[in-house]
N, C-alpha and C positions, 0 to 999 in steps of 0.2 A: 326902932323902928327895923325889924329883921331885915326888910329889903335895902335899908340902909346901909347896914352894918355889912350886909353881902357887899354891897359895890365899893365901898370904901375897902373894904377888906384887899378886893382886887385892885381897886387904884393903890392901894400900899404895893402889892405884890408886883406891879409895872411900875410904879415911877422909882423903887429902890431896891438893890440888892444887901442894904446894911440888915444886921441882926436886930436892931431894934424894929424897923419897918416890918421885917419877917413875924417876930415876935406877936407883933401888934396884929399883925391881918391875921394870923393864926387863931389868935384870942377872938377877934370879933366875927373870921368865920364858925368858929365852933360857937359862939352865943346865936349868931343868925340860925344856924342849925338846928340850933337846941330850943329854939322859938318856932320851928317848922318852916323854915324856908329853904325849898327843894334844891335849889341849885346850890345853896350852900352846903346841904346835907351831902350833896355829889361831892364837890369841890373839898370839903373837910374830911371825906372820906380819901380821898385823894392824897391829902397833906399826911392822912394815916399811915398811908402805904409808903408814900416816899421815906417818913421818916424812919419805918420800920419795914425793908424790904424784908419780903416774904410771909411765910404763915403768921407769923404774930401781928405784922402790919394788917394783913388781910381780914384777921379776926376782928381785930380791934374796928377796922372801917368798915365792916359787913353790915352793923345796924344803921350805922349813916346812909350805906348804900340802899339798904331794904326800905326807908322810911322815904329816899327820894324815889325809888321805884314804883313804891306806891302811889306817887303824885305824878307821875307819866315822867318822869326823865329817862330816855332813852337810853344815853350812857350809862346811867345806873342801874337800868333793867339789863343790861348786855354786861356790866360788873358782877352783878348778882348772878346771873346764869353762870358766869365762869366759876366764880366763888363755890357755887351749890355743887358744880361738876368737879372742881378741883381738891376742894378741902375734905379731907377724912373726917371719921368721927361727926359730922354734922347730923343732925335729925333727919331720919328719912321723909319726913314730910317735906324739908326742905330739896334734898338731892331729887326728890320726883316731883319739882316747879322748877328744875333748871331749863326744860326747855320751853316751859310757859312763860320763863321771863324772856328768854331769846327770841323766841316768837313775838312779844310784844315790842322790844326794840327793833327788830325786822318789820314789823310791820309800821312801825313809827319813820321808816326809811333809812335806818343806820344801815349803811352797806355791809360792814366789818360784822354786824348782827347776819345780815342775808347772807354772806357768806358763809359763816360759821353755822347758820342753823342749814344751808343746804349739804353741807360736809356731815353734820350731825345726821340728817335724815338718812345719806346716803350711806355711812358706816354703821347706822342703827346708837349712834352715843346719845344716851339720856330717853332713850324710849326704841321704838321699834323702827325699823328700816322703811322708809316710804322712797321709792326709787323717783318714782313721780314729782314727788313734791319737792324733792331735794333738788332734782334739775330744774325745775320753775324758781326757785328762790336762786339759785347759781345763776340761771338767765338771767334774772332781774337782778342781782348785785354786778354780772358782770354789764349789763346794758345800761347801767351807772357811770360807770367806767373804772369799775376796779378792776385792776390787771390782776389780781392772783385769783379771782373769780372766773375770770375770762379764761386763764390759762386751765383751771379747773374743768370748766365747761367744755373747752375742747379736748379734754381727756373723755368727758361723758358721750361726747359724740363719736370720738372713734371708737369706743368699747361698747356703746350701744346700751347704757345706763340711763334708764328713764327717758330714753327717747329711742328713736330709730338712729343707726349707724349714718354717718355725713359726713366724708372726707372733707368736702368743700366748706361745711360748717365748721369742723374742727380747725381747718387751715386757717378760717377767716378769723376764728377768736384768736390763735396762736397769733397772728399777725397783729392784730391788735393789742393784744399783752405784751407782744415784743416792742412794739412802737412806745409802749408807755415805759418801757424798760424792763421788762420781765423776760428772761429768754429761758426757757425749762430746756434742758436738753435732750430729754426723750421727745418731746414735742417737735424739736429743731429735727430730729432723726426723721419725726414721723413725716414732716413736711417735705424734708428733703426727697422721699421715698414717694411724694405723688408725681402724676405723670405733669408734662408742662401746662398740658390744659388745665389740669385739676389745681396747681398752682396761680395760675392767671387767674380762673375763677374765683380763688379764696381772696387775692387782693384786689380783684375787682369787686368784691362782696364787702371786704375792709373798706375801701376806699367810699362806696356809695354809703355804708352805715356811717362812717364817721361823719360825711356829707349831710346826712339826715334823708338820704333820696329812698 
């Protein structure tokens, strides 16, 4: 049973660090993946990447990621998008679909995919630039608590990219990102250049946002 194989492989991975358990887990994971289990396909791709870091591992893992992505696993969809855009010499029909796979992962609620999609749209990676759509995806990821997206969103508000310039909103997202442990020196300089009234408004907005008001 593919699902049983997958679950037992996970138990073996979690139970022990022994070489025997790891070898058995990898064997079961591959069997489950080859029998069509979507989660096993993604996880076996991860095994291949871990065993052979770099391009070799990515190329070996790609078919498993692709099969998993086709079955709706968001992590696999994200992995496919990154490999399609990053590996050289892939067929053009694959590279053209990089943004499509990233969009699928983003729509599934994967915040890292939402962050990357926002940046791809702003920078024109994998397709045409779309500042407004990029802003919306970054705001969605930022609203979900992604600190990097919060920091990037602050920059968009500063430079009026995909939205109107708004120093208080920029300050709010900078404060939220800093509270989450991410402090961008350029944003720190921007924030310190705000008036006392603007800084207070930004902090108040951040406090209200965090409390859900």
